[in-house]
C-alpha positions in Angstrom: 14.8 5.8 11.7 17.7 4.1 10.0 21.2 5.6 10.2 21.8 4.8 6.6 19.2 6.9 4.7 19.9 5.1 1.4 18.2 2.0 2.9 14.8 3.7 2.8 15.2 4.3 -1.0 16.0 0.6 -1.7 13.4 -0.6 -4.2 13.3 -4.0 -2.4 12.2 -2.2 0.8 9.5 -0.2 -1.0 8.1 -3.3 -2.8 8.1 -5.3 0.5 6.1 -2.5 2.1 3.7 -2.5 -0.8 3.3 -6.3 -0.5 2.7 -6.0 3.3 0.1 -3.3 2.8 -1.8 -5.2 0.2 -1.7 -8.4 2.2 -3.0 -6.6 5.3 -5.8 -5.1 3.3 -6.7 -8.5 1.8 -6.7 -10.0 5.3 -8.9 -7.4 6.9 -11.4 -7.5 4.0 -11.5 -11.3 4.1 -12.1 -11.2 7.9 -15.0 -8.7 7.3 -16.4 -11.1 4.7 -17.6 -8.1 2.6 -16.9 -9.8 -0.8 -16.2 -13.3 -2.1 -12.9 -15.1 -2.4 -12.1 -13.5 -5.8 -10.8 -10.4 -4.1 -8.5 -12.5 -1.9 -7.2 -14.4 -4.9 -6.3 -11.3 -6.7 -5.0 -9.2 -3.9 -3.1 -12.0 -2.1 -1.7 -13.2 -5.4 -0.4 -9.7 -6.1 1.0 -9.4 -2.6 2.8 -12.7 -3.0 4.3 -11.7 -6.3 5.5 -8.4 -4.8 7.0 -10.1 -1.8 8.8 -12.9 -3.7 12.0 -10.9 -4.4 12.4 -10.0 -0.8 11.8 -13.6 0.2 14.5 -14.8 -2.2 17.0 -12.2 -1.1 19.8 -13.1 1.3 18.6 -12.9 4.9 15.0 -12.7 3.9 13.7 -15.1 6.5 10.9 -12.9 7.7 9.7 -12.4 4.2 9.8 -16.1 3.5 7.6 -16.8 6.5 5.3 -14.0 5.4 5.1 -15.3 1.9 4.2 -18.8 3.0 1.4 -17.3 5.2 0.1 -15.2 2.3 0.1 -18.2 -0.1 -1.7 -20.3 2.6 -4.3 -17.5 2.9 -4.7 -17.5 -0.9 -5.4 -21.2 -0.8 -7.9 -20.9 2.0 -9.6 -17.9 0.4 -13.1 -19.6 0.6 -12.8 -19.6 4.4 -12.8 -15.9 5.0 -11.8 -15.9 8.6 -8.9 -18.4 8.3 -7.7 -16.7 5.2 -7.9 -13.3 6.9 -5.8 -14.3 9.8 -3.2 -15.9 7.5 -3.0 -12.8 5.3 -2.7 -10.4 8.3 0.1 -12.5 9.8 1.8 -12.6 6.3 1.5 -8.9 6.0 3.1 -8.3 9.4 6.0 -10.6 8.6 6.6 -8.8 5.3 6.6 -5.5 7.1 9.0 -6.8 9.7 11.4 -7.8 6.9 11.2 -4.4 5.4 11.8 -2.7 8.7 15.0 -4.5 9.5 17.1 -2.2 7.3 14.8 0.8 7.0 13.1 1.3 10.4 9.5 1.1 11.5 8.4 4.6 10.7 9.2 4.6 6.9 7.8 1.1 6.6 4.6 2.0 8.4 3.9 5.1 6.4 4.7 3.5 3.1 2.6 0.4 3.9 -0.4 2.6 4.8 -0.1 4.8 1.8 0.6 2.3 -1.0 -1.5 -0.5 0.6 -4.5 1.7 1.2 -4.4 3.1 -2.3 -3.9 -0.2 -4.0 -6.5 -1.9 -1.9 -9.0 0.8 -2.8 -8.4 0.3 -6.5 -8.7 -3.5 -6.3 -11.7 -3.6 -4.0 -13.5 -1.0 -6.2 -13.9 -3.5 -9.0 -16.1 -5.7 -6.8 -18.3 -2.7 -6.1 -18.6 -2.2 -9.8 -19.9 -5.7 -10.1 -22.3 -5.2 -7.2 -22.8 -1.5 -6.4 -25.2 -2.5 -3.5 -22.3 -3.5 -1.3 -21.8 -1.2 1.7 -19.3 1.5 0.8 -17.8 1.9 4.3 -14.8 -0.3 3.4 -13.9 1.9 0.4 -14.2 5.0 2.6 -12.0 3.5 5.3 -9.3 2.5 2.8 -9.3 6.0 1.3 -8.9 7.5 4.8 -6.1 5.0 5.6 -4.3 6.1 2.4 -4.7 9.8 3.2 -3.3 9.2 6.7 -0.4 7.2 5.3 0.4 9.7 2.6 0.3 12.6 5.0 2.5 10.8 7.6 4.9 9.8 4.9 5.4 13.4 3.9 5.9 14.4 7.5 8.5 11.6 8.1 10.5 12.4 5.0 10.4 16.1 5.8 11.6 15.4 9.3 14.5 13.3 8.0 15.5 15.3 5.0 13.5 17.1 3.9 13.6 16.0 0.2 16.3 18.1 -1.5 17.1 19.1 -5.1 15.2 20.4 -8.0 13.0 17.3 -8.1 11.6 18.1 -4.6 8.9 20.2 -6.2 7.8 17.2 -8.2 7.7 15.1 -5.0 5.5 17.6 -3.2 3.2 17.9 -6.2 2.8 14.1 -6.4 2.2 13.8 -2.7 -0.4 16.6 -2.7 -2.1 15.2 -5.8 -2.3 11.7 -4.3 -4.0 13.1 -1.2 -6.4 15.3 -3.2 -7.3 12.3 -5.4 -8.2 10.2 -2.3 -10.3 13.0 -1.0 -12.1 13.1 -4.3 -12.6 9.3 -4.0 -14.4 9.9 -0.7 -16.5 12.6 -2.3 -17.4 10.4 -5.2 -18.5 7.6 -2.9 -21.1 9.9 -1.4 -22.9 9.9 -4.7 -25.4 7.1 -4.4 -25.6 6.2 -8.1 -23.4 3.6 -9.8 -21.4 6.4 -11.4 -20.1 7.3 -8.0 -18.3 3.9 -7.6 -17.1 4.2 -11.2 -15.6 7.6 -10.5 -14.0 6.5 -7.2 -12.4 3.4 -8.8 -11.1 5.4 -11.8 -9.6 8.0 -9.4 -7.9 5.3 -7.4 -6.1 4.1 -10.6 -4.6 7.6 -11.0 -3.7 7.6 -7.3 -1.8 4.4 -7.5 0.5 6.0 -10.1 1.0 9.3 -8.2 1.5 7.5 -4.8 4.1 5.2 -6.2 5.9 8.2 -7.7 5.7 10.1 -4.4 7.0 7.1 -2.3 9.9 6.3 -4.7 10.9 9.9 -5.5 10.6 11.2 -1.9 12.9 8.5 -0.6 15.4 8.9 -3.4 15.6 12.6 -2.7 16.1 12.1 1.0 18.8 9.5 0.4 20.5 11.8 -2.1 20.6 9.1 -4.8 21.8 10.0 -8.3 20.5 11.7 -10.3 18.8 13.4 -7.3 21.9 14.1 -5.2 22.5 17.8 -4.6 
């Protein structure tokens, strides 16, 4: 864990972790060759845009290498295996950049939580186009998100725990995010097309609550205004 707790509440750190998570999801899905290059274009493009501020920041060499690898993976999207390797490497480099100031534990939990939820939402759209696709990938991403969210709460509680009147809002957001991902898994058990529709819709809500929990929890632990006690 970092000695300066304010570093884990730095928006640049959180956005880098988000970019890393989405790049890793894009890489793994590309390697699995579950869907076509469209998913890689969208997810890798989003990850690249999220990682750009960190790459432009002073000392952001790891992020720059990661961004180059992500862009290369985007270009090679039609070759699933090559693109997958490039995206996974890019995601790792982006995570390394985020960990320099904030430590591995907060980066890992944030990457799993936000990356899993966002990947679930984006991938769900391809299942809406072709509901015959195997749903295992969506279930795995939901489980990854649940593990990340739970671990994030444990890490923040061990460090802080979150303090102040807004702490109740944080725990509500965290619990809601986990409950929504559990509901996603339940919806995917329904074999009809409406099951995928429900799962994708729930993942939209989870992206909002997860981002709220990740940002608010870290702000509370760091004691940032207006959350300082």
